[in-house]
C-alpha positions in Angstrom: -83.3 56.4 43.7 -82.0 54.1 46.4 -83.1 51.1 44.4 -81.2 52.3 41.4 -78.0 52.8 43.5 -78.4 49.3 44.8 -78.7 47.8 41.3 -75.7 49.8 40.1 -73.6 48.6 43.0 -74.4 45.0 42.0 -72.7 45.6 38.7 -69.5 45.9 40.8 -70.1 43.4 43.6 -71.4 40.5 41.5 -68.2 40.2 39.4 -66.1 40.8 42.5 -67.8 37.9 44.3 -67.2 35.7 41.2 -63.5 36.7 41.1 -63.1 36.2 44.9 -64.5 32.6 44.6 -61.4 31.8 42.6 -58.7 33.8 44.3 -60.0 34.0 47.9 -62.7 31.4 48.1 -63.9 32.1 51.7 -64.2 35.8 51.0 -66.1 34.9 47.8 -68.5 32.6 49.7 -69.2 35.3 52.3 -69.7 38.0 49.6 -72.0 35.8 47.5 -74.1 35.0 50.6 -74.4 38.6 51.6 -75.3 39.7 48.0 -78.1 37.2 47.6 -79.4 37.9 51.1 -79.5 41.7 50.5 -80.9 41.1 47.0 -83.8 39.0 48.2 -84.5 41.4 51.1 -84.6 44.3 48.6 -86.8 42.4 46.2 -89.1 41.2 49.1 -89.9 44.9 49.8 -90.8 45.4 46.1 -92.8 42.1 45.9 -94.7 43.0 49.0 -95.7 46.4 47.6 -96.9 44.8 44.4 -98.2 41.6 45.9 -96.2 39.5 43.5 -95.2 36.7 45.8 -95.5 34.0 43.2 -93.6 35.7 40.4 -90.9 33.5 38.8 -88.1 36.1 39.2 -88.8 36.3 43.0 -89.2 32.5 43.5 -86.0 31.8 41.6 -84.1 34.3 43.7 -85.4 32.8 46.9 -84.5 29.3 45.7 -81.0 30.5 44.8 -80.7 32.0 48.3 -81.6 28.7 49.8 -79.1 26.9 47.6 -76.4 29.3 48.5 -77.0 29.0 52.2 -77.2 25.2 52.0 -74.1 24.8 50.0 -71.9 27.5 51.6 -71.0 25.4 54.6 -70.1 22.5 52.4 -67.9 24.7 50.2 -66.3 26.3 53.3 -65.5 23.0 54.9 -64.4 21.5 51.6 -61.7 24.1 51.4 -60.3 22.8 54.7 -60.2 19.2 53.5 -58.5 20.4 50.3 -55.6 21.9 52.3 -55.0 18.5 54.0 -54.7 16.9 50.6 -52.4 19.6 49.3 -50.1 19.4 52.3 -50.0 15.7 53.4 -48.6 14.8 56.8 -45.5 12.7 56.6 -45.3 9.8 59.1 
């Protein structure tokens, strides 16, 4: 039952994260990272029970988790640089 509630909640949080990436990028980055981290943790429990460590669905989620955590700091810092270009300092 808890797993079903988790999956149902993702139908709300996944689109919210996508929307936030456009309107409040930092909040979107954080929510995206939290979603994939919790998703992989949830699926790790399932995979461990079934001993399905090499299943493509699990490996692709773990790979996406790595990509999100590697690119999140770049996206976060890129937003700061973007502000400097939007509001140039006049000398």
